[in-house]
N, C-alpha and C positions, 0 to 999 in steps of 0.2 A: 408764446402759446401758438399752437397750430390747429387748423381745422381741416377736415377731409372733405373734398369735393366729390359728390356722387355722380358718377358717369355710368350710363347703362352698360351692363356687362363688363365694366372695368372698375377695379378698385384703385383709386388715386386720391391724393390729398393735395391741398393748396397750402403753401408756406409763405408767411408774411413776416417781415422784419422791418421795424422802423424805430430808430432811437427815441423818437418822440411818441410817447404812448398814445397820444390823441390820434395821430395819423394811422397807427395800427388799428385803433378802435374803429375809426371811420371806415377803413378798408374792410375790416371784418364785418361791420354792420351792413355795408353795401352788398357784400357777397351773401350774407345771410338773407337779406331781403330778396336776392335773386335766386334763393334756394340752393346756394353753394356753401357747403361747410368748409371752414378753413381753420388754420392753426397759426398762432403767432410765436415767433422766437424772440426772447428778450434781448439777446446779444448776437453778434456776428458768429461767434464760435458755435452757439446753439443752432444758428441758421444753417451753417455749413454741415453740422452733424445731422441735421434733419433732412438734408437732401437725399434722395434715393429714387429708385425706379417707380416707387408707388406715389411719388409726388407728381401731380399733374401740371403745376406751374408754380412759380415763385414770384412774390411781390416784395420789392425792397426800395427804400428811399435812397436818393442820391447821396445825402449827407452821411448815410450809414456806410457807404463804400468810398467816400471821397478821400479820406486819409488812411483807409484801412489796408492791411496787407492782404492782397487778393490771391496770393499763391495757393492757399488752401482751396478756394473756389475754383481757380484755374486747373489745379490738379484733379479735382473731382470731375470737372467738365471733360477734360481730356480722357479720363478713365471710363467715361460712359460706354455702354455697349454700342455696337454699330447701328442698331436700330434707334437709339435714344438721342434726342436733341431737346433737352429740357427748356421750355419757354421761360424767359425772365421778363418781368414788367418792372421798369424803373420809374419811380415817381420823381420827376425832375422839378427843380425850382424855376427853371426858365427853359424856353425852347431854343430853337435855332439850329443851324448846321454845325459842322465840326469847327468852323472858324469862330463862331460865336460861343460854342459850348464844347471845348476840347475834352471835357470830362466825359461827355456822351460818346465821343469817338473812342476814348480809352476803354470805356465799359463795353462798347460794341465789340472791340477787338478781344477782350477777355471773356465775355459771357457768350458771344456767338449769337444764339437765337434770342434776341432781346427786342422789346418794344418799350418806347418811351411815352410817358403820359405827363404832360406839363401841369403843374399845380398853379392855381386851383383848377380842379377838373370837375366836369359835370358827372353826375352819377351814371348817366346813360353811357358816357364814353368809357368809364372805368369798367362797367359791367360788360360792355361790348368787347373790350380788349380781353377781359377774363374769359369770356365765352369763346373767343377766337383761339385763345391759348388752349382751352379745354378741347376744342375740336382738333387742333393740331396734334395735341398729345394723344387723343383717341386714335388718330390715324397711325401714330407711331406704335401704339399698342397693337393695333391690327396688323401692322407690318411685322411686329415681333412674332405674333402668332403664325403668320405666313412663313416667316424665316425659320421658326422652330419646326413647323411642319415640313418645310423643305429640307432642313437639316436632318430630321428624323427619316424622311424618305431617302436622303442621300446616304445616311448610315445603313439603312436597310439594303439599299442598292449595292453599296460597297460590300456589305456582309454577303449578299447573294453572289456577287461577282467573285468574291474571295472563296466562298464555299464551292462554287462551280469552276474555280481556277480559270476565270475569264478575265481578260485584260480589256479595259475600256480605252477608246481612242476617238479623237475628232480630227477631221481634216478640213481646213479652211480652203475652199475651192479657189478663192480669189488670190490668196497669198501662198498657197501650198504649205501653210504652217500646220504642223502635226503636233497634237497634244496627246500624250500617252500616259497610262498608269504604270506603276512599277511592274505589275503582273504582265502587262502588254510588252514592256521592254524585255522582261525575262523570257518571253516566248520567242523573241528574236535574238536571244543570247546576250542581252545587254544587262548591265548591273542596275541596281535600283535607282541610283542618283545620276546615272550617265545620260548625257544629252543624246537624243534620238530624233533626228529630223526625217522629213519625208524622203529626202535624198538618201539618208542612211537606210531607210526601209526598202527603197527600190534597189539599192546595192545589195541588200541582204537576200533578195528574192533570187531563187535559182534561175540561171540564164534561160533554161528551157521553159520556164513557167512565166517569165517576165511579160512577154507579149500577151499571153492569155490573161494575166492579172490586170494589165492596163486596159485591155479591151473590155473586160468586165466592168471596170470603173466607168469607162466612157458610155457603155450601154446603160448603166444605172443613171448617169447624169442626163442622158438623152431621153430615156423612157420613164424614169422615175421608179423602175422596178427595184426590188430589194437586191442589195449586193450580197452575194453568197458565193464563196469560192474556197477551194483548198489548194494550197501550193506549197512547194518545198522552199525552205530557207537554209541559207548557208551561214553557220555561226563562225565567229572569228577563229575558233580552233579547227575549222575545216569540216566539222561534222554536219551532216544533213538532217534536218528535222522537217516535220510537216505542221503547217499552221492552217487552222480553219478560221476564215474571216466572214463576219456577217455585219451588215450595216444598212441604214436607211438614209434616204436623202432628206435633208432639212431645208425648207424653203421659207422665204420671207413672205410678208403679206401680199406682195405683188406676184408671188409664184415663182420668183427667181431662186435657182439653186444656190444655197449659201455654203453648206458644208455637209460632209458625211459624218454620221455618228454611228459608232458600232462597237462590237466586241470581237475579241480574238481568243483562240484557244489552241493549245498544243495538242495535236491529235496523233503524234508520232506513235505512241504505244498502242493506241486503238487501231491504227492502220497496220502496225506490225502484227497484231493479233488477227486482224481481218485477213492479212496476207497469209499468215500461217494457217488459218482456217481454210482459206481458199486452196492452198497447196494440199492440205489434207483432203479436201473435197475432190480435188483433181485426182489424187492418188486413189481415193475410194472409187471414183468413177472409172479409172483405168482398170482397177482390179475387177470391178463388176463387168466391164466390157470384155475383159479377158476371159472371165469365166463363162459368160453367156455366148460370146462370139457372134451374136446375132443383132445386138443392139447398137445403134449408131449415134444416138443422142443421149445426153446425160439424164434428161428427165425420164426417158423410157427406161434407162438403166436403174434409176432409183425406184421406179414403180415395179420393175421386175424383182428387185431385191425385197421390196415390201411384200409382194405376192408370195415369193419364196419363203419369207419368214412366216407369213400367215399359214402357208401349207405345212411348214415345219411344226408350228404350234398346234395345228389341227391334228397332225400325225402324232405328236407327243401326247395330246389329250386322248386320242384314240388308243394309243399304246398303253397309257396308264389305265384307261377304262378296261381294256381287254385283259391287262395283267391282273387288275383287281377281280374281274369276273372269273379269270382263269384260276386264281388262287381259291376263290370261293367254290368254283365248280370242281376243282381237283379235290378239295377237302370233302365236299359232299359225295363225289363219286367214290372216293376211297371208303368212306363210311358205308355207302350203299353196297359197295363190293363186299364188305364184311357181312352185311345183312344177307346178301344173296348167297354168300358162302354157306352160312348157316341154313338158309332155306333150301338150296340145291342139295346140300349134303344130306339133310334130313329127309327130303323127298326121295332121293335116290335109295336111301336105306329103307324108307317106308315102302317104296315100290317092290323091293325084294320080299317084304313081309305081307304084301297084299294078297298073295295067293292067286286064286282064280276069280276073285271078285271083280267082274268086268266094270261095274260102276266105279268102284274104288280106283281101279287102274286108270279108267278114263279121267277121273277127277285129279289123280296124281299127275298123269301125263299133261293135263291142261295146266296144272300149277307149274310143272317143270318148264313147259313152253313159255309161260309168262315170265318165269324167273330168268330163262335164257334170253328172252327179249330185253329184260331189264339189264342183264349182263352186257348185251350188245350196246344198249344205251349208255351204260357206264363207260364202255370202251370209247364211244364217241366223245363223251364228256372228258375223259382223260386225254384223248387225242387233241381236243380243243385246248385243254389246259396244259398240253405239252408234257404230260406226266405219265403217259403210257410207256410200258417197257418195250422199246423197239429192238428188233434184231437186225442190225445194220450189216448187210453183206453185199458183195458185188451182184447186181441183178441185170439179167439180159432183158431189156424192156421190149425188144422185138418179140422174143419168145413169149413174154408175159401177155402182150396185147393179142398176139395170134392165138394163144392158148385160151383167152377169154372171149374170143370173137363169138363163139356159139352161145355162151352164157349171156353176152350182151344182147344178142339178137332175141333170145327168148325173153329177156327181162323187159325190153322196150316194146314188144308186141309186133304184130304183123303190119300195122299201119306205118311203122317207122323203118326206114332203110339205114343200115349202119355201113358206112364206108370207112375203110382203114387204109392208111398210108404208112408203111413201115419200111424204110430203106434198109438195105443190107449193110453189114459191117459197122453198125453203130457201136460205140464203146459202151461198156457196162457202167451202171450208175451205183452209187452208194445209197441203198434204200432197204426198207423192210418190204419184201415182196407181198406179204399178206396185206399189209396196210395200203400199199399202192393199188393192189387189186380192189380193195374195198373203196378207195378213193375214186378209181376209174368207174366202178359200178355206180357210185353215188352221182358222179358227174353225168353219166349216161342217163340215169333215171331223172335227174333234174332237167336234162335236155328234152327227154320224152315229155315230161309234164309241161314244158314250155310250148309244145306243139300238139295240142289236143286234137287237131285235125289231121295229124300225120306230117311227115316231112323227112328230112335227111339229117343224120348225125354223122359228122366227120371226125374220126379219131385219127390223129396224126402224130408221128414221132419225128423230131428233127434235132439237129445239133445247133447249139448257139454258144456264143462266147460273150461274157461280161468283161468289157475292157477295163473298167475302173470300179472301185469300191462304191457301192450305193448304200442306201439305208437298209436294204434287205439282203442284197447279194454281195458276196465277195467277188473280186476279180477272178476269172477262171472259165473253164469250159463246163457246159451243162447240156443235158438232154431234156428237151421240152416235150411233155405229153400234153397235147391240146385236144379238147373236145368242143366242137362248134355245132350250134343248132341254128335253125331258121325260124325260131319262135318269135314271140311278141316282144322280147327284149326288155331292158330296164332303163329308166332314166338315170341321170347322174346321182340324184339323191338316193334312189333305191340301191344303186350300185355301191355307193359308199357304205351302206348298211348291210350288204349281202353277207359278209363274213361274221357279222355280229351273232352271238349265240341266241338261239330261239327266235331269230328274225326269219320270217318266211313269207313269200308272196302267194303261197298255196292256200287253198281253202282250209277252214278250221277242221282239224282232225286228219288232214292229209299230208302232214309233214311235221317233223320235230324241230326244224330250224337249226339242226346241228350238223347237217351234211357238209356245207361249205366251211363251217367253223372247224369241223374235224380235219378237213383237208388243209385248211390254213395252219392249224396246229401241227399237222404232220409235216408240211413243207418247212415250217420253222425248225422243227426238230432235225430235219434232214439237211439243215443249212441251205435250204432252197427258198422258193417263193411261189405263192399262188397269185397269178395275175388274171384279172377279169376285165374284159372289154365288152361293151354292149351298146346297142342302138335300138331305140324304139322302132318296132316293126321289121327289124332286120336280123334279130337274133343276138345270141350271146356266145362268146368264146372264152373258155377257161383254160389257162395254161399252167401246168404244174412243172416248175423248173427244179430239176434234181441234179446235183453235182456229179460229174464223171468220176468214177471210182479210180483210185490210184492203183488198184489191183485189177487186172483184166482177166482173172480166172473166176469163172462163175462158181458160186458156192452151191454145193449140193450136200445137204446133211442127210446121212443115212443112219437111221437109228434102228438098230436091230433089237427088237423086243420079241423075245421068244415065247413070252407068255402074256396073256391078258390078265385083267384083274381077277377073273374067275378061275384062271389057270395058274396062278402063282405057285410054283413048286418049291420056292425057297423055304427054308425053315423059318418058323416064326421068329420075329425080331423083338428085342426089347427097345422100345422107342421112347425118347424124352421129347414130349410135345410142349412147346412154349408159345403161348398167345395170351395177350392181356385181355382179349375179349372172351368172356366166359362162354357165350353162345357158340362162337367159332371153335373154341377149344373143345367144347363138348361134341360138336358135330364132327370135327376132324378125328377126335378120339374114337367116336363110334364107327367111322368108316375104317379106321386102322384096325380096330378090334374085330370088325366084320371080316377083314382080310386075314384074321388069325394072329395078329400081332399083340404083344403086351405093351400097354401104353401107361406112361407116368405123365400126368398132366400138371403143369405149373403155369403161373400167370405173370411172371416177371423174369428178367435176366438174373437178378440176384438169387431167386429161388432155384433157377436152373443151375447156376454155378454151385450152389450148396449141394444139389443132387449129384452133380458130377464129382464134387470133391469128397463126398462121404464114402467113396469106394464102391458104390453101386455101379455095376457094369451096364453100359448101354451100347447097342449096336449102331445106332445113329440118332441124330437130333434133328427135329423139325421145328423151326422157329419163325414167328412173324418178324417182319423187319421194323415196322413203325410201332415202337412201344415206348412208353414214358420211362424216363430214368436211364435206360440202356437199350439202344437199338439192336436189331438182330445182327448187324455188322459188328458192333462192339462185343456182343455176346459170342459171336463166332470166333473173334480174335482171342477173347479170354478163354473160351472152351478149348482152343487148340493148344493153349499153354498147359492145361490140365490133361487133355487127351489128344495128342498130336495127330493121331490117325483116325479120329472119330469122323465118320461121314456126316455132313451137315447139309440140310436142305432149307433154303430161305424162301418163304412164301410171302408174297406181297402183291398188292393191287397195282402200285405204280412206283414205289420208292426205288431210287438208284443207290448203288453202293457209294460210300463217301469217296470224293476225289482223292486220288493218290494212294488208295488202299486196294491191293489186288488180293482178293480172298479166293481160295480154291474151294468154292461151294457151288452146289446146284441151285437153280432158280426155278420157282413154280409160281405162275401167275394166278391171282385170285379173280373170280371164283373158279375153283377146279372141281372136276368130278372124281368119283372113286377110281375110275379107269385111269385118268391122268395121274392121280396120286400113285396108283400101283405101278404105272410105267416109270415114273421118276424113281420109285424105290427099287425097281428092277435094274435101272441103269446104275444107281449107286451101288447095288449089290454086285453087278457085273464089274464095275470099276474096281471094287475091293478085291475081286478075284485076280 
C-alpha cells in the first residue's frame, strides 16, 4: 500500500515497504499523524514498480533489502533524470559505522541519497527525517522547473539563432578556449563536427583585418563596450567571405572579465548587394553630374534630379490639361463656326433684301458685326486648340514688322512709344503671315495694357539657334520676334498661368484671356515656342520663336479675280452641296442660288454619291469636311472615281486632310461670306478653263 504526501504546489507521494506488516503500519500511522499521506508496497517488486518522479521519498526496512537482489533498484536510481535524487530512509536494526554495520555501507553505495534510522526510533525522529526528505525533494522539483524553463529558453534561443542564421560562440579570456555552434563554424568555412579553436579563428581572419579585429577585442575588454565588428575571413578553399561579429563582456561578481559571449553572421551577400548598390549610385551620380555640368557634390546632384523630375511632372500635367481644354475648345469652336456660318450667310442675304429701310440695315449690320466678332473669337479658340487652318509659307519678318509699324502705333495710343529693331538680311521663317500679324498685334496690346501710365514697347527681331532638342524646340535655327514692355510685370505663379485659356490679369470685360493662348497654339503649330519672362515692377518680355524656312524665296500669292460676287459673269452652275448641318446647308444653298446657281442639297456623303452616280450632271461639288460616316476627304476621293474632272470645294472650320492623302481640291474656311464663296467659285471656274 502507498500513500501520497501533500507538498505545496508539488504532487508527490511517499512509498513504504516493510516485510513485517506491523512496521509498515507504524510508519504509515506516524506519517498520517504528521499530515503526510503515504502508500505501502507489499513486496520488493511492487516497491520498485512504485518508484517514480512523483514519489517524494521512500521508506524501507533493512531486512527487506538484506538478502534481496538490488539490481532493479540500482537500475532505476541510475536512470533518474539529472534533476532527481530520490531520498531513501532505511529503518535499521542497529546503528554504528560501516565497520559495525557493513549492510549500511552497501545500501549507501547502492541507494545514494539515503538516511538511516535505528529502531526502535522515536516518532519525532522519524517525522523529522520524513520532513527533511520532503524538503529536499521539493528543492529537486523546483530545480526541475528551473531546468525546464532554461531548456525551453535554450530551445527558443537556438530556434531564433537558426532562423536568423546566427552562430553562437563563447571565448574564455583566461584560457583562450573558444566554444562555437555548428552555424558559427560554418560561417568560418568549417564543417559541423570539426574542431575550431581560437587559434583557428585568428588564422581564418584576413591578414589585412587581423590587427583591427584584435584591437576591437582589447577595447571591449578594457572599456566593457559591446564588441561589434565586420571583417573578412579566408576559407580553406581560398574564397573570401565577410563575417559580422557581435558580443558582450561577461564578468564575475567581482567585476573581473571572464569571457566574451556573442553571435556571428555571414554578411557576404548583403555586402555584395550593398557594393552593387553603391556602384549603381556612383554611376547615377556620374550621369547626373555629366548632364548638369554644374553640380560638384552628390547630394546636390540628387536634389537637382528631384527638382527636374518635379518640373517634368508639372509640365506633363500642364500639357495634359492644355490638351484636354484644347480638345474641348476646338470642338466648341468648330460647332460655333457652323452656327456663325448660318448666321452670317442669312444676314448677308437679308441685307440685300432690306432695301432702303435704314433701321433694318442698321440692325442687320449690328448683327453682322457681332457675328464677325464671334468669328474672330472662334479663330482664337482654334488657334489655342491648334486646329486652325494655317497657310505656312516663307515669310519675311522684317517686312512684316515694318509694314505693321503704323498699325501698332495707332493701336497702342499716343502715350506709348513703339521702338523697333529689325536687322537686315534676316532669313525667312516658315509661318502664316496673317496669324503672325495677329499675334504681334495681340502682344503689343497686352504690353500697352500693362503700362496704363504710358511707356515704351520694344519690338525686336533676332536670329537664334537651338543647339539641342528640348521639350518644345527641335535643334536648329530660329527667328525670334520679341515684344518687351516696362509695365507692372507678373510674379512666377501668374507667369505660369499666363498661357492658360481664359486666364487674364485685366479687369472684368477688358480681355478674353485668349490672346496668349492663341499665340501659344500658333507657336506650337509652327513648331516653335512662346517664351515669357517677367519681373514684378520691371515689365514682361514675350518671345515668339519661329523656325527658319528651308526655302528662302518669299511667297507672294496673286489671285486674279476678274469679277466680284455681284459681277459674276459665268454661266449658272449646277452645284451639289453636301453638309450634314441643315442650317448651314440651307444658308449656303441660299447664297449660291442668290448668285444664280442651281443647287442640289444633300446631308451625307452617301446621298452625294447617289446623286453623282444616277447620271445627273454637276458642274462642281461643295462639301463640308467633318461629317459622320464619311468625311469630306473620303467623299472627294469617292467622287473622283465617278467624275474624275469634277471640281470640288471643301469647306471646314479647322479640319485637316488625312495624313498621306494628297487631294486636288480647293479649300474654304468657315464661316465665309458670299463674296468669299463667289471668289472660290470663280477660281475653280478659271482653273477648269
